C-alpha positions as CSV (number, residue, x, y, z in Angstrom):
1,X,-39.1,-48.9,-32.0
2,X,-37.5,-46.8,-34.6
3,X,-34.8,-46.5,-32.2
4,X,-34.5,-50.4,-31.4
5,X,-35.0,-50.9,-35.3
6,X,-31.6,-48.8,-36.2
7,X,-28.2,-50.1,-36.2
8,X,-27.2,-47.5,-33.3
9,X,-30.3,-48.9,-31.2
10,X,-29.5,-52.6,-31.5
11,X,-25.6,-51.8,-30.5
12,X,-26.9,-50.2,-27.4
13,X,-29.2,-52.5,-26.3
14,X,-26.4,-55.4,-27.1
15,X,-24.0,-53.5,-25.2
16,X,-26.6,-53.5,-22.1
17,X,-27.7,-56.6,-22.3
18,X,-23.8,-57.5,-22.4
19,X,-23.1,-55.3,-19.4
20,X,-25.8,-57.3,-17.5
21,X,-24.4,-61.0,-18.7
22,X,-21.0,-59.9,-17.8
23,X,-21.7,-59.1,-13.8
24,X,-23.6,-62.5,-14.1
25,X,-20.5,-64.3,-15.1
26,X,-18.3,-62.4,-12.5
27,X,-20.6,-63.1,-9.6
28,X,-21.2,-66.6,-10.7
29,X,-17.9,-67.2,-10.9
30,X,-17.0,-65.8,-7.2
31,X,-19.5,-68.2,-6.2
32,X,-18.1,-70.9,-8.1
33,X,-14.9,-70.6,-6.3
34,X,-16.4,-71.0,-2.7
35,X,-15.8,-74.6,-3.4
36,X,-12.4,-74.3,-2.0
37,X,-13.9,-73.2,1.0
38,X,-15.4,-76.5,1.7
39,X,-18.8,-77.9,1.5
40,X,-20.5,-75.8,4.6
41,X,-19.5,-72.8,2.5
42,X,-20.4,-73.8,-0.7
43,X,-23.8,-75.5,0.6
44,X,-24.6,-72.4,2.3
45,X,-24.1,-69.9,-0.7
46,X,-26.4,-72.5,-3.2
47,X,-28.9,-72.7,-0.3
48,X,-29.3,-68.8,0.0
49,X,-29.3,-68.3,-3.6
50,X,-32.6,-70.4,-3.6
51,X,-34.1,-69.2,-0.6
52,X,-33.5,-65.3,-1.0
53,X,-37.0,-62.9,-1.1
54,X,-38.9,-66.5,0.0
55,X,-37.4,-68.6,-3.1
56,X,-38.7,-65.3,-5.8
57,X,-35.1,-63.8,-5.6
58,X,-33.4,-66.5,-7.9
59,X,-36.1,-66.5,-9.8
60,X,-36.1,-62.8,-10.9
61,X,-32.3,-63.3,-11.5
62,X,-33.0,-66.0,-14.0
63,X,-35.8,-63.7,-15.5
64,X,-33.3,-60.9,-16.0
65,X,-30.4,-63.3,-17.1
66,X,-32.4,-65.3,-19.3
67,X,-34.0,-62.4,-21.1
68,X,-30.9,-60.6,-21.4
69,X,-29.4,-63.5,-23.4
70,X,-32.1,-64.0,-25.6
71,X,-32.3,-59.8,-26.5
72,X,-28.6,-60.5,-26.6
73,X,-28.5,-63.0,-29.3
74,X,-31.3,-62.1,-31.6
75,X,-30.0,-58.1,-31.5
76,X,-26.3,-59.7,-32.3
77,X,-27.4,-61.6,-35.0
78,X,-29.6,-58.9,-36.5
79,X,-26.4,-56.9,-36.4
80,X,-24.5,-59.4,-38.3
81,X,-27.0,-59.6,-41.0
82,X,-27.3,-56.3,-41.6
83,X,-23.2,-55.8,-41.6
84,X,-23.4,-58.2,-44.2
85,X,-25.6,-56.6,-46.3
86,X,-23.5,-53.3,-45.9
87,X,-20.3,-55.0,-47.0
88,X,-22.6,-56.3,-50.4
89,X,-23.1,-52.5,-51.3
90,X,-20.4,-50.5,-53.2
91,X,-17.5,-49.0,-51.4
92,X,-18.4,-50.6,-48.0
93,X,-16.1,-53.7,-48.2
94,X,-12.9,-51.9,-46.8
95,X,-14.5,-49.8,-44.4
96,X,-15.9,-52.9,-42.8
97,X,-13.2,-55.6,-43.3
98,X,-11.6,-55.4,-40.3
99,X,-15.1,-55.1,-37.8
100,X,-16.4,-58.3,-40.0
101,X,-13.8,-60.3,-38.8
102,X,-14.4,-59.8,-35.2
103,X,-18.2,-60.0,-35.8
104,X,-17.6,-63.4,-37.1
105,X,-15.8,-64.5,-34.4
106,X,-18.5,-62.9,-32.1
107,X,-21.3,-64.6,-33.3
108,X,-19.8,-68.1,-33.5
109,X,-18.5,-67.9,-30.0
110,X,-21.8,-66.5,-28.9
111,X,-23.7,-69.5,-30.3
112,X,-21.2,-71.6,-29.1
113,X,-21.9,-70.4,-25.5
114,X,-25.6,-70.1,-25.8
115,X,-25.4,-73.9,-26.9
116,X,-23.4,-74.6,-23.3
117,X,-25.8,-72.5,-21.7
118,X,-28.5,-74.8,-22.6
119,X,-26.3,-77.9,-21.5
120,X,-25.3,-76.2,-18.3
121,X,-29.0,-75.3,-17.5
122,X,-30.0,-79.2,-17.9
123,X,-26.9,-80.3,-16.1
124,X,-26.7,-78.6,-13.0
125,X,-30.3,-76.3,-12.9
126,X,-32.8,-79.1,-14.1
127,X,-30.3,-82.1,-13.1
128,X,-31.7,-84.4,-16.0
129,X,-28.1,-86.3,-15.8
130,X,-26.1,-88.3,-12.5
131,X,-28.9,-89.0,-10.3
132,X,-27.8,-85.5,-8.6
133,X,-31.8,-85.1,-7.1
134,X,-31.0,-88.8,-5.1
135,X,-28.1,-87.1,-3.6
136,X,-28.2,-87.3,0.0
137,X,-29.3,-83.9,2.3
138,X,-26.5,-81.8,3.6
139,X,-27.2,-80.7,7.4
140,X,-26.3,-77.0,7.3
141,X,-26.5,-76.0,11.1
142,X,-29.5,-78.2,11.7
143,X,-31.1,-77.8,8.1
144,X,-31.5,-80.5,5.8
145,X,-30.6,-78.8,2.4
146,X,-29.6,-79.9,-1.1
147,X,-25.9,-81.1,-1.6
148,X,-24.8,-78.5,-4.0
149,X,-21.2,-79.1,-3.3
150,X,-21.3,-83.0,-3.7
151,X,-23.5,-82.1,-7.1
152,X,-20.3,-80.4,-8.3
153,X,-18.1,-83.2,-7.3
154,X,-20.2,-85.6,-9.0
155,X,-20.8,-83.4,-12.4
156,X,-17.1,-82.7,-12.7
157,X,-15.6,-86.0,-12.0
158,X,-16.2,-86.8,-15.8
159,X,-13.4,-85.9,-17.8
160,X,-15.3,-85.1,-20.8
161,X,-17.6,-83.1,-19.1
162,X,-14.8,-81.1,-17.3
163,X,-13.3,-81.1,-21.2
164,X,-16.4,-79.3,-22.8
165,X,-16.7,-77.2,-19.9
166,X,-13.4,-75.6,-20.2
167,X,-13.6,-75.3,-23.6
168,X,-16.6,-73.3,-23.5
169,X,-15.0,-71.2,-21.1
170,X,-12.2,-70.7,-23.8
171,X,-14.9,-69.4,-26.1
172,X,-16.1,-67.5,-23.4
173,X,-13.0,-65.8,-23.0
174,X,-12.6,-65.2,-26.5
175,X,-16.1,-63.4,-26.6
176,X,-15.4,-61.3,-23.6
177,X,-11.8,-59.9,-24.6
178,X,-13.9,-58.1,-27.6
179,X,-16.7,-57.5,-25.8
180,X,-16.0,-56.0,-22.6
181,X,-13.7,-53.2,-24.5
182,X,-16.7,-52.9,-27.0
183,X,-19.0,-51.8,-24.5
184,X,-18.0,-48.5,-23.4
185,X,-17.1,-47.5,-27.0
186,X,-20.9,-48.7,-27.7
187,X,-22.3,-46.5,-24.9
188,X,-20.1,-43.5,-26.0
189,X,-17.5,-43.8,-23.1
190,X,-14.6,-44.3,-25.0
191,X,-12.0,-41.7,-25.9
192,X,-8.6,-42.2,-28.3
193,X,-7.0,-42.4,-25.1
194,X,-9.0,-44.7,-23.1
195,X,-9.5,-47.3,-26.1
196,X,-6.2,-49.1,-25.3
197,X,-6.8,-49.4,-21.5
198,X,-10.5,-50.7,-22.4
199,X,-9.2,-53.4,-24.6
200,X,-6.2,-54.5,-22.2
201,X,-9.2,-54.4,-19.1
202,X,-11.2,-56.7,-21.4
203,X,-8.5,-58.8,-22.1
204,X,-7.2,-59.1,-18.3
205,X,-11.2,-59.5,-17.3
206,X,-11.6,-62.4,-19.9
207,X,-8.5,-64.3,-19.0
208,X,-9.6,-63.9,-15.0
209,X,-13.1,-65.5,-16.1
210,X,-11.2,-68.5,-17.8
211,X,-8.9,-69.2,-14.9
212,X,-11.8,-68.6,-12.3
213,X,-14.0,-71.2,-14.1
214,X,-11.5,-73.8,-15.1
215,X,-9.6,-74.2,-11.8
216,X,-12.8,-75.7,-9.7
217,X,-13.3,-78.3,-12.1
218,X,-9.5,-79.2,-13.0
219,X,-9.3,-79.6,-8.9
220,X,-12.0,-81.7,-8.9
221,X,-10.5,-84.0,-11.6
222,X,-7.2,-84.2,-9.8
223,X,-8.5,-84.6,-6.6
224,X,-7.8,-81.5,-4.8
225,X,-11.2,-80.8,-4.1
226,X,-13.6,-83.9,-3.1
């Protein structure tokens, strides 16, 4: 408990949960791009996610992801409060001036992404809008399964939904560009020579995620995927 209450302890937990979420985001993007492979490929992927481990696999994955998000957000907020308190102390302002700017951007983008995540879960997982649960079933090698492909087509057929989604991906890009580069530094893997490389890798990964997630809704709106 002393470790978790310390600043370095909180930073390590934020880094580790961030690493889990980076892996989830990358895997989710790869699955997302299967939309370009057609209805059979995407529905097979979606059906696998919901049936692996007799249906328990997806709940384990959701528990890990949801738990990581909650811990990541709570500890980031606590670190932000600690940083603000430190800046109020004498001689503390000049030393933390650059870091505080990054922290303010991270907390804003992080809370925006949390709001998007809640909306995204309600939209595509709970399916509270657009009558997704009334979609005809898809014939997958003789088995009738939920048509996740058509759900994506229908969900992103609204320009406002697509716009909000892509705007959220821009915030995600901003968050990742700083967060990915910070993970090795927090975990003590950074050196003076590798610091610049990790920053470049973080920026490249962030733009890869932005492009990978944005291309599908844009293609749907342009009629390239239907």
